[in-house]
N, C-alpha and C positions, 0 to 999 in steps of 0.2 A: 403280808406284813413285811415291811422292809426294816432291816436293822441299820442303825447308824453307828453301832459300836459292837465290839466283841471282847470277851475276856482275853487278857494278854496271853495266858497259858494256852487257851484254845486256839488263838490265831497262830501262835508259834508252832503248834502241833499241826494245824491244817496246812501251814506253809511248808511243812516238812523239815523244819530246822531241828526238831527233836522227835525221837521215835515214840515217846509217850507223853501224855499231858503231865504225868507225875514228874518226869525229867524236866519239862519246861517250867513247872511250878517250883521245883527245887532251885533251878537256875535263877528264877526271878526272886525267890526268897533270899538268895545270897546277894541280891542287889547288883547283879551283873549286867543289867540292861538299862541303857539310857534312852529316854524318849524326848523328842523335840516336837512340840505342837505349838503352832502359831508363834514361833520364835522363842518360846520358853522351854528351856531344857530342864528335865528332872529325871530322877531315877525311878523306875517302876519298882515299887516296894512290896506289892501284893499280887498274887496270880489273878485276882478278880479285877484288877485295874482295867479300865476300858482302853482299847486301841481303836482309833478311828481312821477312816480313809484320809490320806494326806499326812499322817504322822510319820516321823522319821525315827527309826530304831537303830541303835548302834550297840553291838556286843561282840565279844571275842569268843570264838568257838573253834575248837580243834586247832589252836595256834594261828587262826586267821581272824582278822578284824572284819566283821560283817556290818555293813551300813546299808539299810534298805529303806525305801519309802513304801508305805502301805497303799496299794492300789485298789484292793477289794478285800472284803471280810471272809468270803467263802461260805458255803453252806455245809460242807463236809470235808473230810480228809480224803481227797481224791488222789489220782495218780500224779507222779512228779510233774508232768507237763501242765496239769491243771493247777498244781500248787505254785508253779512259777508265775502264773498269771495274777497271783495275789500281791506281788511286790515287784519293785524295780530296784536294782542295785544302784547305789549312789556312786560307786567307783567304776561303773561301766562308761565307756566313751559315748 
């Protein structure tokens, strides 16, 4: 079975932006993540909101602005090298 979407909190945790799903969910509940899908920008308001391949996410974390494009959904929370394959940074050359 192939997935076409993942919960926002799960994806952020798998991509290793947060140490726990609870931290990711709290961050989302505070309305601190913007999602752009098919040219339409919105705020992710619930941890269960789906994230799909091709979505762009923007959020501030640790004093840095992070802008990424979702490349894959992932099957698990793997090592950092595996997590980096789930996204590409929008500010990289």
